[in-house]
C-alpha positions in Angstrom: 20.3 84.2 -45.0 18.1 84.1 -48.0 20.0 80.5 -48.8 18.9 79.0 -45.5 16.0 75.9 -46.1 13.1 76.9 -43.9 11.9 73.5 -42.2 8.1 72.9 -42.2 6.7 73.1 -38.4 7.0 69.2 -37.5 4.4 67.9 -35.9 3.6 67.2 -32.3 2.2 63.3 -32.5 4.5 60.8 -31.8 4.0 57.8 -34.3 2.5 55.0 -33.2 2.5 51.1 -34.5 -0.6 49.3 -34.2 -0.8 45.4 -34.0 -3.7 42.9 -32.4 -7.0 44.3 -32.2 -8.5 43.6 -28.6 -12.0 43.3 -26.7 -12.6 42.8 -23.3 -16.0 41.5 -22.5 -17.1 41.2 -19.1 -20.4 39.6 -17.9 -22.6 38.8 -14.9 -23.3 35.1 -14.7 -27.3 34.1 -14.2 -26.8 31.6 -11.2 -30.4 31.4 -10.1 -31.4 30.5 -14.0 -28.3 28.4 -14.3 -29.2 26.5 -11.7 -32.8 25.2 -12.5 -31.3 23.8 -15.2 -31.2 19.7 -15.1 -27.6 18.9 -14.2 -27.4 17.1 -17.3 -28.3 20.3 -19.3 -25.6 22.3 -17.6 -22.9 19.6 -18.0 -23.8 19.5 -22.0 -23.7 23.6 -22.4 -20.5 23.8 -20.1 -18.8 21.1 -22.3 -19.6 23.2 -25.6 -18.5 26.2 -23.9 -15.0 24.6 -22.7 -14.8 23.4 -26.3 -15.1 26.8 -27.8 -12.7 28.0 -25.3 -10.3 25.7 -25.7 -10.1 26.2 -29.8 -9.6 29.8 -28.7 -7.0 29.1 -26.2 -4.9 27.6 -28.9 -5.0 30.3 -31.3 -4.0 30.2 -34.9 -1.6 27.1 -35.8 -0.1 30.2 -38.4 0.5 33.5 -37.9 -0.7 35.7 -35.5 -1.7 33.8 -31.8 -5.1 35.3 -32.8 -5.9 34.0 -29.1 -8.8 34.4 -26.4 -8.8 33.8 -22.4 -11.4 33.4 -19.6 -11.0 35.0 -16.3 -13.0 35.1 -13.2 -13.5 38.2 -11.6 -12.9 39.0 -8.0 -15.5 41.5 -6.4 -18.8 43.2 -7.4 -18.2 44.3 -10.6 -19.3 41.1 -12.4 -18.4 37.6 -12.7 -16.4 36.7 -16.1 -14.2 38.3 -18.2 -13.0 37.2 -21.6 -10.1 38.8 -23.2 -10.1 38.0 -27.5 -6.4 39.1 -29.5 -7.7 39.1 -33.2 -5.9 40.3 -36.5 -9.1 42.5 -37.1 -12.4 43.7 -35.8 -13.8 41.7 -37.9 -12.0 38.6 -36.7 -13.5 39.7 -33.1 -16.9 40.5 -34.1 -17.2 36.3 -35.3 -15.8 35.5 -31.8 -18.5 37.7 -30.3 -20.9 36.2 -32.9 -19.8 32.7 -32.0 -19.8 33.4 -28.3 -23.5 35.3 -28.8 -24.9 31.4 -30.7 -23.8 29.4 -27.9 -25.6 27.7 -25.4 -24.0 29.5 -22.4 -24.6 32.9 -23.9 -28.5 33.6 -22.5 -26.4 33.0 -18.6 -24.2 35.8 -19.5 -25.3 39.5 -18.5 -22.9 42.1 -20.2 -21.6 44.4 -17.9 -18.9 46.3 -19.4 -16.7 46.0 -23.0 -13.5 47.5 -24.2 -12.2 47.7 -27.8 -8.9 48.4 -28.6 -5.7 47.9 -30.7 -2.1 47.0 -29.5 -0.4 50.3 -30.0 3.3 51.0 -29.5 4.4 54.4 -29.2 7.5 55.4 -31.0 8.4 58.7 -28.6 11.9 58.2 -28.7 12.2 58.0 -32.2 9.4 60.0 -33.8 11.6 63.2 -33.5 14.2 62.2 -35.6 11.9 60.8 -38.1 10.0 64.0 -38.6 13.6 66.1 -38.9 14.9 63.5 -41.7 11.7 63.5 -43.5 11.6 67.8 -43.7 15.2 67.7 -44.3 14.4 65.2 -47.8 12.0 68.3 -48.3 8.7 66.6 -48.0 5.7 68.2 -46.3 3.8 66.6 -43.4 0.7 65.0 -44.1 1.3 64.6 -47.8 1.4 61.3 -49.6 5.0 60.9 -49.5 5.4 62.0 -46.2 3.2 59.0 -45.2 4.9 56.8 -47.2 8.2 57.8 -45.6 7.3 57.5 -42.2 5.8 53.9 -43.2 9.4 53.3 -44.9 11.4 53.9 -41.9 9.2 52.5 -39.6 9.0 49.1 -41.4 12.0 47.7 -39.9 10.8 48.4 -36.3 7.5 46.9 -37.2 9.0 43.7 -38.3 11.6 43.9 -35.5 8.7 44.4 -32.8 6.0 41.8 -34.3 5.8 39.8 -31.3 4.7 42.5 -29.1 2.4 43.8 -31.5 0.8 40.5 -32.0 1.0 39.3 -28.7 0.3 35.6 -27.0 -2.0 35.8 -24.0 0.7 35.4 -21.5 -0.3 32.2 -19.3 -0.1 33.7 -15.7 -2.7 33.2 -13.1 -3.9 37.1 -12.6 -5.0 39.6 -14.6 -5.6 43.7 -14.0 -7.1 45.2 -16.6 -8.1 49.7 -16.5 -8.5 52.1 -18.9 -6.7 55.8 -19.1 -6.4 58.7 -20.5 -4.1 61.8 -20.4 -5.5 64.9 -18.7 -6.7 67.6 -21.4 -8.2 70.3 -19.3 -7.7 74.2 -19.2 -5.4 73.8 -16.6 -3.7 70.9 -17.6 -3.5 69.3 -20.9 -1.4 66.6 -22.2 -1.7 67.1 -25.3 -0.4 70.9 -25.3 3.3 69.8 -23.8 5.9 70.3 -26.3 7.3 66.8 -28.1 10.3 66.8 -26.4 8.7 67.4 -22.9 6.3 64.4 -23.6 9.1 62.2 -24.5 11.4 63.0 -21.5 8.5 61.9 -19.3 7.7 59.0 -21.0 10.9 57.9 -20.7 10.8 58.3 -16.9 7.4 56.4 -16.6 8.9 53.5 -18.9 11.6 53.0 -16.2 9.3 52.4 -13.6 7.8 49.5 -15.8 10.6 48.1 -16.6 11.8 47.8 -13.2 9.1 45.2 -12.9 9.6 43.7 -16.2 10.5 40.0 -14.6 7.1 39.8 -12.5 4.4 41.8 -14.9 3.7 41.5 -18.4 1.9 44.4 -19.5 0.3 45.4 -23.0 -0.9 48.7 -23.8 -3.9 48.8 -26.2 -5.0 52.3 -27.7 -8.5 53.0 -28.4 -8.9 56.9 -29.2 -12.0 57.2 -31.5 -12.7 53.2 -30.8 -13.9 53.5 -26.9 -14.7 55.9 -24.4 -11.2 55.9 -22.7 -7.5 56.5 -24.7 -5.7 53.3 -23.9 -6.2 50.3 -22.1 -3.7 48.5 -20.0 -3.4 44.9 -19.2 -1.1 43.6 -16.6 -0.2 39.9 -16.3 1.6 38.1 -13.1 1.6 35.3 -10.9 1.3 37.4 -7.6 -1.5 39.9 -7.6 0.0 42.0 -4.7 2.8 43.0 -7.9 -0.1 45.0 -9.3 -0.3 47.3 -6.3 3.1 47.8 -6.0 3.7 48.7 -10.1 0.9 51.0 -10.3 1.6 52.7 -6.8 5.2 53.4 -7.5 4.0 54.5 -11.2 1.7 57.2 -9.5 4.7 58.9 -8.6 6.0 60.1 -11.8 4.8 62.7 -13.3 2.8 61.0 -16.0 0.6 59.7 -13.8 0.5 62.0 -10.7 -0.4 65.1 -13.0 -1.6 64.0 -16.2 -3.3 60.7 -16.3 -7.3 60.0 -15.7 -8.2 56.3 -14.6 -11.2 54.4 -15.1 -12.6 51.3 -13.2 -9.9 48.7 -12.2 -10.6 44.9 -13.0 -8.8 41.7 -11.2 -9.1 38.3 -12.0 -7.9 35.2 -12.1 -7.1 32.8 -15.1 -9.9 30.0 -15.6 -8.1 28.0 -18.3 -10.7 25.8 -20.9 -9.9 22.9 -19.0 -11.7 23.7 -15.8 -14.3 26.3 -17.2 -17.0 23.3 -16.7 -15.8 22.8 -12.8 -16.3 26.6 -12.8 -19.6 27.0 -13.9 -20.7 24.1 -11.4 -18.6 26.0 -8.7 -16.8 23.7 -8.0 -13.4 25.4 -9.4 -10.5 25.2 -6.6 
C-alpha cells in the first residue's frame, strides 16, 4: 500500500557499552642480571617496586577503581603478568611510563602485551532499540540516530557502571586469553543475521552464569586496538574451574563453530605486600 511506512534496513552491529581501558603486560625476568646485584641494591629496587604496586593496587580514592595487579606466570611463556585497569588510554600510558622509569624495569623483558577496553554487548536489546529509532523516522548512522542510541542506553550504562569500571577481583588465580570470531569463506560469524547471533550468544552466556559463584569473568574488546578481537580474564580461587568452564563452552555453537583462540596465560596473584619475596625467590 502506498501509505505504508518503509523502515530502513536495520544495522547488524550490536550496540556495545565501553568502560575501563585495560593493558596486560607479560614479562620474562632477568634472574641472571638480578642475582649479580648486591643484596642491599636488590632490596632497595624491590622495595621501590612494591611501593608503586601498592599504590596501583589501592586505586583511586574517588571515582573508578583504576587499579593494577601483579601475577606470577606458570609455564614457559614468561615470569610476570601486570594488568592495569584505568579510565583512559592516557592513564594506561602513564602507568607504562612510571614502570619504565622504575629501578625494576631493566630486569623486565617484555614478552607480550594486550590492549583493550571493558566491553558489554547489548545483543538482547539492540534490535529493539534499532526498531524504535527507525519507527521514529531516524536514519541509521545520522547524528540523530547516534544521539537516540546514547539516550536509550544511558540508563543501562549507569546501572552497569560497576561492571564497566570493575575492581580487579582479589582471587588467587588468573587465566587470560585473546580470541576472535571466525570470518572465513565457509564460516563467518559476521555474516550471520543479528537474531541468530543473539540466540547463540544467549546460549553461550547461560554456561558462564552456571559458573558465576566460582569464576569472575571480565570481557574486553580489542577490535582496532590489538591483534585479536576480544580479551578474556577469568579470576578464581581454584584453577581447575578454568578448565571445566572453557571445556564446557567448547560444546556450544559460538565456540565450537565460530571461535578462534590465542595463547592462554595462567598466573597466580602476587600482592604488593609479597612482591619483595617474589624477587628473592622466597614467596611461599
